[in-house]
LODO-119875 format. One record per residue (C-alpha): z, x, y; residue in one letter. Coordinates in pm, whole numbers, plus 50000, padded with zeros to 5 digits. Layout:
// residues N
ZXYa ...
***
This chain:
// residues 962
523425176353282m 521745147453105n 518515153652918v 517035122653082f 517155114053451k 515435080153432i 517515052153591p 516845025053338v 518835004653090s 517964991152747v 517344954052698t 519984933852516y 517284912852355l 515864939652131t 518864961852088g 516474989851996r 514495017852146v 510745015152112l 509255046751965l 505615054352044i 505285091051978g 506225123251815a 509375130252015i 512445108652004s 513335126952329a 517095128652332s 518385103552082p 521855112552219m 520925095652543f 519335065852373l 522385060152157s 524625062552461q 522555036152639k 522685013352337k 526475015052347d 526484999352693s 523904972052655l 524054944152909k 522724909352868e 520504913853173k 518444945553180s 516114962453423i 513714975653162d 513514991152819e 513135028152748i 509915035652564v 509185068652395v 505445074852398v 503475102152223g 505195134352333y 507035117752624g 508805087152766t 507915057052980q 509345023853080k 508054996452858k 506684978253161s 504465008653226k 503005011452877v 499285003152884s 498465007452513g 498804983652217a 502174990052056v 503794969551780a 507494970051706e 508574963551349a 511524939951332s 514174955651110l 516634926651094d 519064929450804k 517134959550671l 520194975550518t 520904943950317s 517634947650131r 516834972249853s 513424987149931l 511325014249772s 509895029050091g 508375025850437v 505545002950326g 507884975150218e 509784978350544v 506584971450741l 505244942150540q 504914911750765g 506954928051039k 504324940251289a 501134922851409p 498024942351319g 499674959551023v 498594946950681t 500684958050383v 499384949650035v 501484957849730n 499594974149445e 501344951849194g 505044954049124g 505374987148941d 508735002449043p 506955035749105n 504075020649300g 503425023149673s 501864995649883p 498685001350081k 499235000750456v 496344994250694n 496404991551071i 493634969151200r 491594969350882g 490324993550622l 488435014950875g 485355020550657g 484525032650310i 486875062150350n 488925049150637g 491935070250711e 495385058050618t 497985056250897p 499475088451026l 503255089550992y 505445107051250v 509155108851172v 511475122051441d 508615142151587g 507315156051256v 503715147751161v 503475141450787f 500635145550542n 500725112850349g 503635088550338t 507095103350392p 509625097550115s 512505086950335i 515375063550265n 514645030050437p 518355026950517n 518085057950738d 515505041350965i 516605031051312q 513285020051464d 509595017651373i 506725014151617s 503005014251557v 500235027951780l 497285005151710k 494665012251977d 493055041952155a 496475054452271s 496815069051920a 494135094552023a 496985117052138i 497135125751766y 493425134251757g 491565140351431a 493955120051214r 494575090051438s 491755065751354s 493945047651101g 496685042251358g 500035059651391v 503385048151252i 506325063051439l 509755063051280i 513085071651436t 515955078051198t 519585071151275k 521575093451509r 525195100551573g 527075085351868k 529835097752092k 533195089551940g 535385095251637n 533985100951293l 532795068351135t 532005063750769v 529865034850647d 529515025350282f 527015000950136d 526934992049768v 524374969149607k 524004956449254y 521524930749131g 518924920148880i 515134918248865n 513254890748685q 509634880048649a 508944849948869w 505964837848664r 504794844348307l 501504835048147k 501674818047807e 499504826947512s 498614804047222l 501114800646944n 499994810046594a 498764775646488a 496914770146816e 495304804546787f 493974796646441q 492714762446548d 490964775046863v 489224803446683m 488164780346398y 486634756646654q 484994785346842a 483304798346524f 482284762846435s 480744756046778n 478834788946760a 477474780046413g 479294809446255k 481734792546017l 480244812345732s 481514843745910n 484954829645986l 487524857345923p 490274850045677k 492824853545962a 491604820646113f 491154801045792n 494294779745752p 493544773845385t 493164810545294l 495794823845536y 498514797845599p 500884825445721e 498634828946022g 499994795846150r 503604807546164i 504674819446510t 507034849146484k 506734865046829t 506124854647187d 504714888147294w 504694880147664m 508434873747660k 509024904447444e 507534928947695i 509444914947993f 513144919148054r 515844913948315t 516134947148493g 518994959648707s 519124973249063i 521794996949182q 521895012549527e 524565032349708y 524495043750071n 527025064150266m 526605073850632n 528805096450842l 528355098751217s 530205108951529g 530205132951819g 531375141752167n 529855150552505e 528245181852361k 527325173652002s 526315143751795r 525645142051422y 524535118251146f 524705123850771v 523135099150530g 523255098350150m 521515073949915n 520995067549547h 518805039649415r 518135031249051s 515725003748955l 514824990348612e 511404974148611g 510774939948459i 508534955848195l 510214974547911l 510865011547965n 509705012048327t 512095024548590q 512405044348911a 515225063149076k 515715083349390r 518305104549568y 518225110749944n 520245133150169f 519745135550549r 521365154850833v 520455148851199n 522355165651481s 521865175351843e 523885199152061h 523965205352437k 524475243052448v 523995246152822k 523125222053100d 519555234953067w 519395238852688l 519595213252408t 519015222152043i 518975200951731g 517655196651383e 516505170351134n 516805178650766m 516395158150456y 515995161250082y 514455134749857n 514325134149478y 512435107549284s 511495101748923d 510375072848706g 508535058648409n 505465037048461t 503225015348245a 499465011848252e 498604976548361t 495204981448528k 493184987548212s 491284958348063g 491514975647723y 495074988147680t 497004973847975g 500484962347876a 500004926147989l 496564924647832v 497944937347500a 500754911947505a 498344883347571m 495954890647288y 498264903347013y 498584878146723p 501774857346749p 502194855946372n 503154893046370v 506804903346423p 507744931446659v 509344952246385y 509014956046011t 512074949945788p 512704987545795s 512884988046175g 509515004146237a 506984988946476f 504764963146311s 501014964946294g 498454938946199l 498674924745846p 496454947845647i 494594920745455d 493424902745771v 493444930746028a 489664932546048g 489524896746166g 491604903946474y 490064936546594g 491484968046751d 494764961546928m 498124978146975i 501644964846943n 502534960147313p 506264965647262v 505534997947076a 503215008947355y 505825003547625l 508695019247434k 506605050047357r 505905057347723i 507395091347795n 506325102448140i 508595122348365r 507495129048719n 510365145248911p 509375151149272t 511365170249533h 510635167449904e 512445189250157i 512175189250536l 513665214550780i 513005206051145n 514775226151419p 513865219951783y 514915231052131a 514445215752476e 514745236552793i 514955223053148t 513015249053351l 513335231153683a 513955196253812k 511785172753603d 510015202553437l 510845206153069k 509665226852776f 510155216252416r 509565237152106s 509445218551778n 509045234451434f 509095218951089s 508595230650734q 508015204950461t 507945212550089f 506865188349820k 507315199449461l 506015176549189g 505995180948813n 504645157948545v 505505159048176k 503635133547967n 503985132447590f 501575108747414t 502765097547070y 500725089246764r 500045052346707v 499795046746333l 500305009146312e 497314990346173i 495154977346454g 494165004246701k 495215036846540i 495505069146742f 496165096046483d 496775122946743a 499375133146993n 499445156647290n 501625170547563l 500515175047920e 502255194248195y 501195192748558q 502545209948863s 501475198449210n 503145216049500n 502465216049871s 503995231350182s 503265221950542t 504285241450851a 504085224951193l 504675241551530a 504495222751860e 504935236852212q 505055210452485l 505475210752861l 506225179353065t 506515173653440y 507295142453639k 506815137154010i 507235107654244a 505805104754595a 506785072154754g 505385044754533k 503115069254349h 504495081654014n 502925108453797f 503835120453450d 502055151553314f 501995164652957l 500385195752811g 500795210052466g 499635231652179f 500225223851810t 499415241451486f 499735227551135q 498965245350809k 499085230450460t 498885248250125i 498435228649803e 498485244449460e 499135235049104g 498135237448742f 497545216348434l 498255226348075a 497655204747772k 498155210747400s 497505189347092y 498805180946745d 502605182046732f 503765179646373r 507175167146491s 507385142646779e 511115147746830a 511945154047196e 513425188347119v 509955200047004f 508035185947300q 507005219447442h 503525234147472l 504065263047229q 505005239046946n 501535223846918a 499675231546595a 496205229446750d 495185262046917t 492645244247141n 494455240347469r 493365230047815e 494445250848112v 493375248248474s 494785255548819s 493885251249184y 494855262149534k 493705247149864y 494515257350219k 493815238950540q 494835242950901a 494635221751213l 495005235951564v 495275212651863s 495375212552242y 496545180552409l 497085166952759a 497965134252922r 498405120753274v 500235088053339n 500045072953686y 501435041053834d 501695026554177y 505015008854230a 505075000153861g 502314975153933k 499014993253869y 499065016653572i 496545042053443v 496865066153151s 494325093153061v 494755115152758l 492725139752559g 493075161652254r 490935189252110r 491375195251738d 490025222951519g 490015218751141s 489355243950866s 487905216450647l 484495216750814v 481925243750891a 482575268551171k 480095253751417q 481665218951378n 485235230551360r 486335216451696f 485995181051828a 487325162652132n 489155129552138y 490265109352436y 491565075952557a 491685057352885l 494025027952931s 495175007153223g 497474978253298a 498184953853578w 501694939853601v 500704906553751v 504254893553769s 505074919554037k 502514905554278e 503914885954570n 502004854654476f 503854853454141m 507404854954274q 507954817354297d 507204811153928i 510724809053786s 509844802453422w 507724834253396l 509784865953362s 506934890853331s 503174892053280l 501114923153211k 497394926353135l 496294957052938r 493044973752838g 492125005852657s 489125024952525y 488905057452333g 487465079252057i 489755088451768l 489245111751473g 488985104951101n 489595132550847l 489575107550560g 487045115250287g 486625152250366i 486985171250041s 487905208250040p 484695212449836q 482385195150083a 481475226350281v 482505253950039n 482425238949688p 484295255449404l 482335270949118m 482375254448776t 482665275548463r 480325269948169d 480695289747846n 477345279447696n 474695292147937i 471845311647774i 470165337847993f 469275374848017g 466365397347916q 467495393347560d 468635356747587p 472125350947457s 475045327547517q 477025337647825n 479665325548065i 478295314048399a 479685299548722y 477815275148940y 478425247749196a 477635211649116t 478075200249478t 475545211849735r 477245227050042p 476705208850369n 477325232650662p 476495204650907n 479265181750786l 481745169351045k 484605145151030w 484255108851116g 485335091551433k 486465057451547s 485555040651874e 488245015751970q 488474989652245t 491514967852312n 492464940152553f 496024927452558g 498574905452730v 502354909852737d 504384881052871a 507994869852867s 509534836952966f 512874819853019l 514664850453156q 513124872752890n 514374850852604s 510814844552482l 508404873852451a 504724870852356v 502244898652284q 498544891952228f 495754917152156d 492034915252089y 490394946451947f 487094960651824v 487114992051608k 483815008951514n 484195036251250s 481265060251256k 479975090951068d 481795081450749q 481675107450474i 479605097450172f 479155115649845k 475485109549767v 473665117349441s 470825142549450l 467665143749237p 467785166448932s 465185189449092t 467725199649356s 469865217849092t 472945200449237y 474565167749136n 475655155449476d 476395163349840q 478735151050111y 476985136850420v 477885118650740n 476545083350762a 477525047350806g 479105024251058l 481884999550980f 483374974851223q 486824958751226d 487594933451494k 490144906151542g 493194895151730y 496954897851690e 499904877751808l 503584886051814g 506284861551926i 510024867351957n 512674843352080y 516344851852131n 518664823052201s 521594823552436k 524954823452266r 526364788152236t 529964790652135g 530044807851798d 526344802251729f 523314823651814t 519894827951660y 516554845551698s 513054838251574i 510194862551524g 506604856951412a 503584879351363t 499994868751309f 496904890451258s 493274880051216q 490634904751103l 486884904851037k 485314935150873n 481554941450867t 479454969050714v 476924978550981k 475185009350832q 475225029450508l 473795062550389a 470025055350358d 470675024650139v 471314987850198d 474094984549942e 476325004449713i 477464992049372f 481104999749297v 481405005848924n 484855020848887d 486744988048905n 484884966448652g 486324946848364v 485824963848027r 482484977948147g 480934942848150v 481884926548478l 481164947548788k 481564924249086p 482124947649382t 479494958449635r 479364975049974v 476444958450150k 475164959150507i 476094927550694g 479004918450463d 482704926350458p 483634958650284l 484064956249904y 482734920749879s 482394903249545f 478874894849429y 477874872049145g 476454837849056y 477534806149228k 478244778848975t 477954741148983d 480394729048723g 479624724648355i 476614709348183f 477624675648041q 474494667747836s 471224681147696e 469344660047949a 471124677548234e 470154711548091i 466494701548053k 466354687748406n 467774719548558y 464474736048661k 463164759048932d 460394751149182a 457764759148917n 459234734448670g 460644761648447q 464024755948280m 466614779148434i 469074779848142q 466984770047839p 469564782847587n 472534764747734a 474524738347551k 476644709747681p 479934725347788g 478344757047927d 478654767848290i 475794758648522k 474794790148712f 472864784649034l 469634801649127k 469614817649468k 467744795749713e 464024803349699g 464154822549368n 462334811349055t 462394820548687g 465354827248461t 468664838948596l 468874875348703n 470864897648936n 468674887949229n 470454854449219d 473804870449303f 475394858949629v 478434869449827n 481504853449669l 484124865649916g 486224895450017s 489484908449867p 490834916650213y 492754888550386p 491344871350693k 494844864550822f 498204880350754s 501474867950895y 505234870050889g 508074848151007f 511754856751040s 514834837151140y 518214852651211n 521374832751274m 525044840351320t 527844814751325w 531384827551354k 531624853551077n 528584841850884f 525054855250916d 521754843350775l 518344860150759n 515124843950637l 511894863550614f 508594847750506f 505414868050457q 501914858250355g 498164862750370v 495244838650390y 491544839850314g 491334867850059n 489734863549719k 490884877549387i 488544884649098f 490644872648805n 489194895448538g 492114886748313f 490194855148224k 487474875948060f 490014888847811i 492344859347775s 489944829247774m 486904843047594n 487044836747216p 485524867347056g 483404874947364g 484864909647409t 483764919747061g 487284914146930q 489014882146827n 491934883447065y 494554857047125n 494154836947446m 496224820447715e 497124783747680r 494674772447948d 491954775747683i 493314743747527l 491684726047820n 488214738647724a 485304714147749w 484694690347463t 482734657647455p 486114640647484q 487444664147757n 484784666848025t 486924668248339n 487554705748323t 486224738448462n 486764757948138i 483584760947930p 483304751247566r 484724771947286l 482044794147135a 482834826246950q 480994856247095g 480124839047426d 476484831447325p 475644815047660s 477214841947877g 479824819048028n 482204848548052y 479894878748051s 478144868248373k 479804877348703v 480334844148879s 482684824449097d 484344812748774f 486474844048821y 486914840649197i 490234825949304e 492004820749632d 494474849249679g 496314833349971s 500074830649937y 503254823350129l 506314841149997r 509964839550089l 510214877050091k 513874879050167n 516874856150206l 520214871350303t 523544853650353i 526474874650470g 530114870650565y 532144895250772s 535894894850738l 537764885051057p 538884913351288k 542544905351223e 542054915050861l 540194947050964y 543274959251145r 545524951350850k 543184969750615l 542724998350867d 538934995750852v 536204989351109n 534094964750912k 533944945950585v 530904924750509r 529894908950180i 526424894850129y 523964880549882i 520274887949918t 517234878049719t 513664890849726n 510594869849641n 512704838949584l 509634816649574f 505894820149621t 503384793249714i 499904802149590t 496904787249415k 496234819449226y 496604814148851t 497264850448755g 500624867248721f 500964875349091d 498654873149395p 499564907949523e 497104926649301v 496414953649560g 493344971149694m 493095002149477n 491034980649236s 489384962549529y 491024929549438g 489994929249070v 492914918048855d 493024926948487t 496724919648448g 498534939848716r 502254946048699y 503644915348882p 506164914949165q 509744908349058a 512224883149188r 515554899449257s 519114887749324f 521474912949478i 525144913049570f 526314938149828g 529354950550014v 529384969350347e 532494988650446l 533015007450773g 535845032450825l 
***
């Protein structure tokens, strides 16, 4: 007895099953169907949230991620798989750190604490991003509109549904894949050589009228050694890293049982010294038909990861920053082999700085993380078309951090202390789902009913211990008890949360032509107060399959046409802290109280409880069109959406008279709207040649509509060295917009400075000199420059994101091209503040070579202001569009060329497949951005102070099937 009784076949054009929900609903059946694909199909099986439908009957907005040649690539995780592959899904890498994770957004940021996407893997709802092996992924689909409301309180950020590989009926097959390659930096910035550094600083002191204070380090007469270049520090910190990856899959089965076993190891050396990442994965999926009415199965996996990472976000001690400003006349090592410091007799002229090679090689962070999933399930056929499914999962995530910080004794920036820090961060999540489905057909009327109950509980706990002053820094002594200092830090925590849910859905269609879907979910969360614990979410969607109307039958070039629409309310748990309703007490050892006042220990809360707090919600509207042409060879999907995120959770400051520091409140309204386009074309086979083309395009506009009793919020945690703070959240603007002065080039003469006046005839920049930046007054303002003259300088979030892929096969050769890019985002290049500002940071750092193009009376056609030590005119210390750059880019993300040995050779070798291939990532990038890399990420809101750049990789691989 088959688990499914739906008379449909899977389209040859996609070769995949579209997943739209928590249940992969008999992957045995889906795999069997894929084995018998026909070039002409009736329709495609679609798995929706907790059920199945034909694709032609789906009324929501669903994006399929194209996974062409996925196994040929070496990827860190799910985020990289999705980049540029699905319309409406924006993936931004947070730099190129091998241990980093990209930020994934579905239809925008979703507000100031917009929820990240919810991941569902083989029916298991995850907290956070699952650590799965990308090579185990069979299909990815994304719920983008109100249809995601079937997942209730956590669905406002969209839902990403992943199906992993399954076994197929047949003999045991074994597939091996081995990759080896190299990583290299695709662009490096150049700093001044030693002679140029001396000359530039001498000129900067001269222009500022400070030659009498010129340090010896920059006086070529007194310190001629300062002109001898001994080290190119930027080249010293970068290296050619290696990539190794090994995959082995075993699969097989019969009429009763199917199984899949996957194993993976990946080791990656970063392009910065002493940075690396590695992982091990093991997966088992199987399903067994015990009786005609009973099917059981399980999904299990284990993931281990570890790595070493470098700080590149800091404008003070970031690795790239340190390499840029360290003096080139200093060698990396002393003659004895120790790390060099600044020359002692001129060190004061340079300032506080660390040897960047020493910094990187001293990094000693270990972060082993174990993730384990156990997911048994059972499906019972109670009667014809009436089924019950019980799904249980237990996920464990065990993380430990050991970080030993060494002493830095080299002259420059001395840290005469060391410490050891241990952290443990563990979590366990239990999920239980009980679901009942029933299908009924009456003539042309078709109904599909779903009802269910789910419960999920998560426990997080951990501790931190830190000790100081290790007399020996040898690794064998790096244990807490070996510290000489008895002052130690110890803390621990434990949080619990639970979510209980009731869900229902009714799908109806008339002759597959008129389609309506109604769904609802009621969620209860322990994170909010009792009276607000439960909330309801719902969605209504409908579709009209126009191509099935009689008046459309004579249009031969149109294969199908469907109009869709949806509306619903989705939940947002993002931003709710476990301390928002019931804050933890803080311990203070120095509180004086009592009848006879004395010093005592006291406990008090710094956050005011808010029993009225509730989670946020998202109101989403979508209109879409699905069309296919030329006998389904060309498929087009278009969607227009509006997403209003309400009741965002703000942490607001309270007056000192309240006795609390802050409180969490509901406020704010943020809107994301735009349109999306997906196009796929599959050619007919012409002899030995066939090809396919895919393209995705997403446009987005974000607007802040309301805030918490204020018109704007200043974001201060992403500034540059505490001086430049460009980011604001302001009503009427895009979220996290940059604010600063507009500029109008550079003053060329004293006359131009004197003639630059406001409406009252007052000079606007009376202290400026020729060669200084001309900062514009805001229209209508008078007087000297001030913060009221700041204007919106752009948003770090792209206006458009897109992807383009081309797949081709000719005889035994295959080719895959994948381009990805963004357009319209701005980057605040804070690296300029450090690397082009002679002495303006308070230290006399080296600079990048672009400073050689600084304004002089003989070099006026430039946008770089004059050299002046200490930045007396504020050219660099004022936030302005001098730092704003276009972050748009087009990148050849992947190029793969493969060759499969002819079948005649397979038989001789007694194997099923042999394929060799070469693949490259980030082969070239087209961008106007002048920094290291345009993918600076959003965790610093688009402010770049020298982020770890993306690497270019070249990989050779071999696939072998037995």
